[in-house]
C-alpha positions in Angstrom: -19.0 -7.4 -3.6 -20.7 -5.9 -0.6 -23.4 -3.2 -1.0 -24.7 -1.0 1.9 -27.1 1.9 1.8 -26.9 4.6 4.5 -28.9 7.9 4.4 -29.0 7.9 0.6 -25.4 6.9 0.0 -24.8 3.5 -1.6 -21.4 2.1 -0.9 -20.1 -0.7 -3.1 -17.1 -2.5 -1.7 -15.1 -4.8 -3.9 -14.6 -7.8 -1.7 -11.9 -10.1 -3.1 -8.9 -8.9 -1.1 -7.1 -12.2 -1.6 -6.6 -11.2 -5.3 -6.5 -7.4 -4.7 -10.1 -7.0 -5.8 -9.5 -8.1 -9.3 -12.5 -8.2 -11.6 -13.8 -11.4 -13.2 -16.5 -11.0 -15.9 -19.0 -12.1 -13.3 -17.9 -9.4 -10.8 -18.1 -6.8 -13.5 -21.6 -7.9 -14.5 -22.6 -7.7 -10.9 -21.2 -4.2 -10.5 -23.1 -3.1 -13.7 -26.4 -4.4 -12.3 -25.8 -2.6 -8.9 -25.1 0.7 -10.7 -28.1 0.3 -13.0 -30.4 0.0 -9.9 -29.2 3.3 -8.3 -32.5 5.3 -8.3 -32.3 9.0 -7.6 -35.5 8.7 -5.7 -33.6 7.0 -2.9 -29.9 7.2 -3.7 -28.0 10.5 -3.7 -24.6 9.1 -4.6 -22.7 5.8 -5.1 -19.3 5.3 -3.5 -17.0 2.6 -5.0 -14.1 1.3 -2.8 -12.1 -1.9 -2.1 -11.7 -4.2 0.8 -8.2 -4.6 2.1 -5.1 -2.9 0.7 -6.2 -2.4 -2.9 -9.0 -0.6 -4.8 -8.8 -3.0 -7.7 -6.0 -4.8 -9.5 -8.0 -4.8 -12.7 -8.8 -7.9 -14.6 -8.4 -11.3 -12.9 -5.2 -12.8 -14.4 -6.1 -16.4 -13.4 -9.5 -16.0 -15.1 -7.7 -14.8 -18.2 -5.4 -17.8 -18.2 -8.3 -20.2 -18.1 -10.3 -18.5 -20.8 -10.8 -20.1 -24.2 -12.7 -17.9 -26.6 -12.4 -16.6 -30.2 -12.4 -12.9 -31.1 -16.2 -12.7 -31.4 -16.7 -14.3 -27.9 -14.1 -11.9 -26.4 -16.0 -8.9 -28.0 -19.3 -10.0 -26.5 -17.8 -10.7 -23.1 -16.1 -7.3 -22.8 -19.1 -5.5 -24.2 -21.5 -7.1 -21.8 -19.3 -6.8 -18.7 -16.4 -4.3 -18.5 -17.8 -1.9 -21.1 -21.3 -2.1 -19.5 -19.8 -1.1 -16.2 -18.5 2.1 -17.7 -21.8 2.7 -19.5 -23.6 2.4 -16.2 -21.2 4.7 -14.4 -21.4 7.4 -17.1 -25.2 7.2 -17.4 -26.1 6.7 -13.8 -28.5 9.4 -12.7 -26.5 9.9 -9.5 -22.9 10.9 -8.9 -20.4 8.0 -8.7 -17.5 8.5 -6.3 -14.3 6.4 -6.4 -12.8 6.1 -2.9 -9.4 4.8 -3.8 -8.1 3.1 -0.7 -5.2 1.4 -2.4 -3.7 0.5 -5.8 -5.9 1.0 -8.8 -4.4 -0.9 -11.7 -5.6 -1.7 -15.3 -9.4 -1.8 -15.3 -9.3 -0.5 -11.7 -7.6 2.7 -12.9 -10.0 2.9 -15.8 -12.9 2.7 -13.3 -11.5 5.6 -11.4 -11.2 7.8 -14.5 -14.8 7.0 -15.4 -16.2 8.0 -12.0 -17.6 11.5 -11.5 -15.4 12.1 -8.5 -12.3 10.3 -7.3 -10.4 10.7 -4.0 -7.3 8.7 -3.1 -5.4 7.8 0.0 -1.8 9.0 -0.1 -0.4 5.4 -0.4 -2.6 4.5 -3.4 -0.9 4.0 -6.8 -2.2 3.9 -10.3 -1.2 2.2 -13.5 -2.8 1.7 -16.9 -1.1 -1.7 -16.9 -3.0 -3.4 -19.7 0.2 -3.5 -21.9 1.9 -5.7 -19.3 -0.5 -8.5 -20.2 -0.5 -7.7 -23.9 -3.8 -5.9 -23.9 -5.2 -2.5 -25.0 -6.8 -0.3 -22.4 -10.5 -1.1 -22.0 -13.3 -0.2 -19.6 -13.3 3.3 -21.3 -9.6 3.8 -20.9 -8.9 4.8 -24.5 -11.8 7.3 -24.4 -11.6 8.9 -20.9 -7.9 8.8 -20.0 -6.7 11.1 -22.8 -9.5 13.5 -22.0 -8.2 13.8 -18.4 -4.5 13.7 -18.8 -3.9 14.7 -22.5 -3.1 12.5 -25.4 0.6 12.4 -25.0 0.5 11.5 -21.3 -2.2 8.9 -22.0 0.1 7.2 -24.5 2.9 7.2 -22.0 0.8 5.6 -19.3 -0.8 3.1 -21.7 2.3 2.0 -23.6 4.7 1.7 -20.6 2.3 0.5 -17.9 4.3 2.6 -15.4 2.9 3.1 -11.9 2.3 6.6 -10.7 1.7 7.9 -7.2 -1.5 9.4 -5.8 0.2 12.8 -5.9 0.9 12.6 -9.6 -2.6 11.2 -10.2 -4.0 14.3 -8.6 -1.7 16.5 -10.7 -3.0 14.8 -13.8 -6.7 15.0 -12.8 -7.0 11.2 -12.6 -8.3 12.0 -9.1 -9.7 15.1 -7.6 -7.5 15.0 -4.6 -5.2 12.8 -2.5 -5.3 12.9 1.3 -3.5 11.0 4.1 -4.8 7.5 4.2 -6.5 8.0 7.6 -8.4 11.0 6.3 -9.8 9.3 3.2 -13.1 8.2 4.7 -13.6 11.7 6.2 -12.9 13.5 2.9 -15.3 11.3 0.9 -18.0 11.6 3.6 -17.7 15.4 3.4 -18.3 15.2 -0.4 -21.2 12.8 -0.2 -22.8 14.9 2.6 -22.6 17.9 0.3 -24.0 16.0 -2.7 -26.9 14.7 -0.6 -27.9 18.3 0.1 -28.1 19.1 -3.7 -31.0 18.3 -6.0 -30.1 14.8 -7.3 -32.3 15.0 -10.4 -30.7 18.3 -11.4 -27.2 16.8 -11.0 -28.4 13.9 -13.2 -29.3 16.4 -16.0 -26.0 18.2 -15.7 -24.1 14.9 -15.8 -26.0 13.8 -18.8 -25.3 17.1 -20.6 -21.6 17.0 -19.8 -21.1 13.4 -21.0 -23.3 13.7 -24.1 -21.6 16.9 -25.2 -18.1 15.4 -25.0 -18.2 14.4 -28.7 -20.7 16.9 -30.1 -20.0 19.9 -32.4 -20.5 23.1 -30.5 -23.8 24.1 -32.1 -25.3 20.7 -31.4 -23.9 20.8 -27.9 -25.5 24.2 -27.2 -28.9 22.9 -28.4 -28.6 19.8 -26.2 -27.6 21.9 -23.2 -30.6 24.1 -23.8 -32.9 21.1 -24.0 -31.8 19.8 -20.6 -31.8 23.3 -19.0 -35.5 23.7 -20.1 -36.2 20.5 -18.2 -34.4 21.7 -15.2 -36.5 24.9 -15.2 -39.6 22.8 -14.9 -38.4 20.8 -11.9 -39.3 21.5 -8.2 -35.6 22.0 -7.3 -35.5 25.1 -9.4 -38.6 26.6 -7.7 -37.1 25.8 -4.3 -33.7 27.3 -5.2 -35.2 30.5 -6.4 -37.6 30.8 -3.4 -34.8 30.1 -0.9 -32.6 32.8 -2.5 -35.4 35.4 -2.4 -36.2 34.5 1.2 -32.6 34.6 2.3 -32.4 31.0 3.5 -30.6 27.8 2.5 -32.5 25.7 0.0 -34.0 22.4 1.1 -33.8 20.1 -1.9 -35.5 16.7 -1.9 
């Protein structure tokens, strides 16, 4: 995959167009490493996209066919590659944006659902197609998909493997928005420009609170929220935001 940094925006482009950007374990491990190195001191957001006509076709079928492993080996491989990617997306201290330039299938769709933001070109399609190769949704699919689309719809998508359009994906909250293909770059740049103007460390705290509190009981969630808010109060961004408001100007966050 190709990585480029431009004015605080890191763009990761899956670069196997000949197999529709399918993930091998090695590619997933590489993506996890890239995400783990996204430091908010220099990076404001990470954009994930694909080279060619697909975002990602999910797991590499040829790699699956050549694989010889027992259940324990499979567990360790998935844990250390695909599952680690989702861990890095959810815990990254910067926003992760999926720029869905084409079909997102299987693990590709799961990666979209794990991202903090997702924007799709009008021609993009989505499918939780694991069932078509006799597999259970992974890469966070069983955890995140029902939280976005509801349990019943998640079962429909997971158990049929049906393809849905970018319009339906937007209606289901799989993506934030779909736009004409030729406007996708513009729309994502608008978002990343806006994110770059915000205090990245404060975004990191908010993201941490939202994700950690997904499974907490409400009393525990409120306590955790209060803990992170108290940290935000002690950060320069809060002082700058208050000063800017009182002085009638736009804040200048670092």
